[in-house]
VOGU-3710 file (C-alpha; in Angstrom, 3 decimals, decimal comma):
1> xxxxxxxxxx> -15,356/-55,117/-1,966  -17,738/-52,117/-2,075  -14,815/-49,706/-2,475  -11,539/-49,255/-4,306  -8,275/-49,109/-2,406  -7,638/-45,429/-3,293  -11,077/-44,582/-1,820  -9,713/-45,553/1,603  -6,615/-43,370/1,452  -8,104/-40,025/2,488
11> xxxxxxxxxx> -10,041/-41,330/5,535  -7,030/-43,390/6,659  -4,805/-40,344/6,346  -7,270/-38,371/8,484  -7,187/-41,065/11,195  -3,387/-41,060/11,286  -3,349/-37,278/11,585  -5,941/-37,368/14,370  -3,932/-40,028/16,209  -0,781/-37,973/15,721
21> xxxxxxxxxx> -2,360/-35,013/17,523  -3,054/-37,189/20,567  0,436/-38,675/20,435  1,943/-35,197/20,469  -0,213/-34,168/23,433  1,294/-37,014/25,423  4,783/-36,297/24,024  4,587/-32,770/25,454  4,030/-34,049/28,996  6,098/-35,843/31,595
31> xxxxxxxxxx> 4,457/-39,104/30,564  4,683/-42,410/32,394  6,208/-45,520/30,829  4,794/-48,966/31,540  6,060/-52,380/30,527  4,153/-54,968/28,537  4,385/-58,698/29,139  7,412/-58,910/26,811  9,051/-56,048/28,796  8,829/-53,627/25,870
41> xxxxxxxxxx> 7,787/-50,077/26,815  4,329/-48,617/26,258  2,887/-45,174/27,002  -0,533/-43,558/26,968  0,313/-42,322/23,475  0,283/-45,898/22,132  -3,070/-46,642/23,744  -4,810/-43,427/22,673  -3,559/-43,589/19,079  -4,549/-47,218/18,612
51> xxxxxxxxxx> -8,012/-46,580/20,065  -8,621/-43,676/17,664  -7,452/-45,592/14,613  -9,227/-48,826/15,515  -12,528/-47,044/16,064  -12,225/-45,199/12,770  -11,310/-48,277/10,762  -14,199/-50,266/12,229  -16,561/-47,579/10,981  -14,813/-47,264/7,624
61> xxxxxxxxxx> -14,563/-50,982/6,784  -16,564/-52,988/9,340  -15,913/-56,307/7,582  -12,103/-56,073/7,485  -10,231/-57,465/10,528  -7,932/-55,107/12,418  -4,640/-56,138/13,996  -3,173/-53,578/16,376  0,079/-53,910/18,272  -1,418/-53,018/21,642
71> xxxxxxxxxx> -4,532/-55,154/21,200  -2,309/-58,083/20,262  -0,164/-57,477/23,344  -3,346/-57,643/25,409  -4,176/-61,065/23,971  -6,352/-60,294/20,934  -6,215/-63,176/18,456  -5,975/-62,582/14,713  -8,006/-64,617/12,247  -7,089/-65,785/8,764
81> xxxxxxxxxx> -8,259/-63,268/6,173  -7,386/-62,091/2,666  -7,836/-58,514/3,853  -6,667/-57,025/7,155  -5,513/-53,763/8,663  -2,269/-53,405/10,622  -1,779/-50,649/13,201  1,407/-49,591/14,942  0,259/-46,612/17,008  3,796/-45,473/17,892
91> xxxxxxxxxx> 6,588/-47,106/15,921  9,978/-46,237/17,331  9,079/-46,170/21,011  12,755/-45,717/21,876  12,774/-42,574/19,725  9,613/-41,422/21,481  11,202/-41,953/24,891  14,432/-40,277/23,790  12,406/-37,377/22,341  14,364/-37,258/19,093
101> xxxxxxxxxx> 11,224/-36,990/16,953  11,871/-40,060/14,808  8,749/-42,012/15,709  5,763/-42,702/13,504  2,094/-43,651/13,480  1,616/-46,507/10,997  -1,523/-47,885/9,350  -1,510/-50,421/6,514  -4,100/-52,356/4,560  -2,936/-55,789/3,452
111> xxxxxxxxxx> -4,515/-57,914/0,708  -3,384/-61,490/0,143  -0,082/-60,877/1,867  0,788/-57,599/0,132  0,470/-54,117/1,630  -1,752/-52,200/-0,792  -2,235/-48,998/1,205  -0,058/-47,397/3,819  0,066/-44,160/5,805  3,087/-43,212/7,914
121> xxxxxxxxxx> 2,763/-40,095/10,033  5,722/-38,524/11,818  3,949/-35,872/13,909  6,990/-34,556/15,774  8,686/-33,540/12,519  5,468/-32,654/10,651  5,921/-35,195/7,875  3,438/-37,724/6,528  3,963/-40,328/3,816  1,280/-42,364/2,067
131> xxxxxxxxxx> 1,130/-44,829/-0,766  -1,182/-47,155/-2,662  -0,600/-50,138/-4,913  -3,785/-51,040/-6,761  -5,274/-51,578/-10,224  -6,886/-48,149/-10,005  -3,835/-46,214/-8,852  -0,259/-46,780/-7,765  1,933/-44,094/-6,271  3,465/-42,523/-3,195
141> xxxxxxxxxx> 3,280/-39,025/-1,776  4,634/-36,849/0,997  2,571/-34,315/2,944  4,322/-31,386/4,607  3,394/-29,261/7,617  1,405/-26,839/5,437  -0,779/-29,599/4,007  0,900/-29,602/0,610  1,493/-32,982/-0,970  3,907/-34,011/-3,665
151> xxxxxxxxxx> 4,607/-37,264/-5,429  7,768/-39,077/-4,363  9,780/-41,791/-6,094  12,865/-43,881/-5,504  16,076/-42,742/-7,146  19,098/-44,442/-8,629  22,139/-44,605/-6,327  24,730/-41,867/-6,893  27,971/-42,682/-8,674  29,780/-42,767/-5,313
161> xxxxxxxxxx> 27,814/-45,836/-4,210  24,699/-46,792/-2,259  23,382/-44,681/0,592  22,714/-47,095/3,434  20,284/-46,639/6,291  20,633/-48,629/9,491  18,706/-48,827/12,733  19,586/-46,305/15,413  18,934/-48,702/18,287  18,749/-52,217/16,851
171> xxxxxxxxxx> 20,588/-54,494/14,485  23,552/-56,788/14,007  26,584/-54,758/12,893  28,592/-57,808/11,805  25,712/-59,155/9,708  25,265/-55,725/8,140  28,951/-55,510/7,253  28,856/-58,947/5,630  25,744/-58,075/3,640  27,204/-54,790/2,377
181> xxxxxxxxxx> 30,573/-56,268/1,379  29,613/-56,666/-2,344  28,389/-53,073/-2,559  30,211/-49,810/-3,057  28,944/-47,836/-0,068  28,832/-44,046/-0,240  27,416/-43,434/3,220  25,760/-44,969/6,265  23,215/-43,147/8,337  21,295/-44,253/11,418
191> xxxxxxxxxx> 17,596/-43,465/11,632  14,588/-44,521/13,667  11,247/-46,201/13,030  9,591/-46,816/9,663  10,961/-43,487/8,426  13,889/-45,443/6,996  11,703/-47,016/4,315  10,082/-43,659/3,631  13,482/-42,016/3,105  14,213/-44,607/0,433
201> xxxxxxxxxx> 10,782/-43,949/-1,099  11,545/-40,231/-1,394  14,903/-40,889/-3,027  17,043/-39,806/-0,061  18,602/-43,259/0,496  19,012/-46,540/-1,377  19,026/-49,561/0,908  18,074/-50,600/4,432  19,064/-54,135/5,486  17,442/-55,293/8,718
211> xxxxxxxxxx> 18,838/-58,303/10,578  17,057/-57,808/13,879  13,542/-58,747/15,006  10,593/-56,776/13,633  6,848/-57,288/13,440  4,418/-56,889/10,552  2,962/-53,659/11,953  6,481/-52,153/12,081  6,946/-52,337/8,328  3,704/-52,834/6,377
221> xxxxxxxxxx> 2,632/-49,183/6,088  6,028/-47,937/4,968  6,327/-51,021/2,737  3,218/-49,813/0,870  4,746/-46,337/0,547  8,002/-47,768/-0,775  6,200/-50,061/-3,224  4,144/-47,130/-4,494  7,387/-45,184/-5,025  8,920/-47,959/-7,135
231> xxxxxxxxxx> 10,928/-49,794/-4,485  10,557/-53,153/-2,813  11,038/-55,035/0,443  12,308/-58,592/0,227  13,748/-61,288/2,429  17,389/-62,326/2,203  16,437/-64,989/-0,370  15,201/-62,151/-2,636  11,502/-63,066/-2,256  9,054/-60,195/-1,693
241> xxxxxxxxxx> 8,153/-59,778/1,966  4,673/-61,152/2,671  2,323/-60,571/5,614  0,303/-63,283/7,304  -2,212/-62,391/10,025  -1,457/-65,657/11,830  2,321/-65,170/11,843  3,211/-61,548/12,489  6,984/-61,802/12,954  8,998/-60,596/9,986
251> xxxxxxxxxx> 12,039/-62,458/8,695  15,269/-60,590/8,128  14,645/-58,254/5,199  16,095/-55,648/2,879  14,304/-52,487/1,759  15,482/-51,207/-1,609  14,941/-48,287/-3,902  16,217/-48,788/-7,435  19,319/-50,625/-6,195  19,745/-54,182/-7,425
261> xxx> 19,902/-56,743/-4,639  23,213/-58,610/-4,898  23,669/-62,279/-3,944
//
């Protein structure tokens, strides 16, 4: 490739921030909600953000395929590729509709099944997370409302036990209880969107088991952030979560900081 992965971080971050501005313009209005073919909700914010990001990525890396949630919903077909972009223009649509601020704009670059760059913008709460995993550089950072960035990293669980994150609107409570039975649990907290993985990346939580349906664009960007911060995302058989452009549904998975995954 005529670039290194870290070279793409700054322009991708700029696209996410630009998309976030448009998302917030819609968020501030009495916006309309439509339904896609699968009956999931979509707003003008999704469409505007994806258009901005798609256009920018085509200019940035014209040879890398782009898979966007809304384009896929409209029938766009992915092709097999070692490299591809994943876009979720508004992750956490329920949070967007409920106006609780916990929605994100997600962009990830995937290489041979692994997310190697990810940007997660949370415009309503003025937080942005980004990470890279590459031979040239590996790390994760958080950007605040004043444009200051600082490195973030996963932390060890406190002596009281693991700090668990769970989905605010989705998930199987019985499956979660069974999974957590071997662990000493200090706390459980519900949160929305891909922010859950980012909270683990910044050391504010330890584990997020997910036993409900998700798609590749829901997780890949935050997966890159978490990997850059020293964590991992794996399936329930302990294998690292992989991304395939021809099969975009995720299996059940667990996001971890420095917690050891128990059998």
